[in-house]
C-alpha positions, 0 to 999 in steps of 0.5 A: 500500500502507500507509504507516506513520502518522507518529508516535504522538500525536493531533497527527500527523493534521496531517502527513497529506495533505488526505484520508487513511485511517488503518487502526487495528489490533492485531497479534494481532487476527484481524478486523484481519487480515481487514480489512487484506486487504480494504483491500489488495484495494481499494487494488490496485483503485486502483493502490496510490494510496490515501492509506492509513496504518497504525497499531498501536493498542498503540503510540499509546494517547494517540491512541486515547484522544484520538480515542475509538477504541472498538475495532479494526479501525477505519478513520479517514477524515481530512480536513484533519487532522481525523477526519471519520468512523470505520468499525468495520464491514468488511462486504465489499470492495464496501461498503468500496470504495464508502465510500472512493470516496464519501469521496474524491469529496467 
């Protein structure tokens, strides 16, 4: 399931594992709630072992600006403390699962 993101500053990416996913959202965003549910389904299919972190964009304005996050929901693909890719579109569960699988297999 989701692990709280370790802090609210951009440097906190360095505290994540070698490969991690950071779900950036806001509490009142309906699309964010749908994306969260999709991520929960993908995570359950992986026996809740995805390196999946949760970050409320409202609580980390400096990080949002530093990372140039354009909108929420956003899924950050993090490798070695750096953002490798940002996904804004959450089409369907199959596409999301495939994108995550490809990232984790690289």
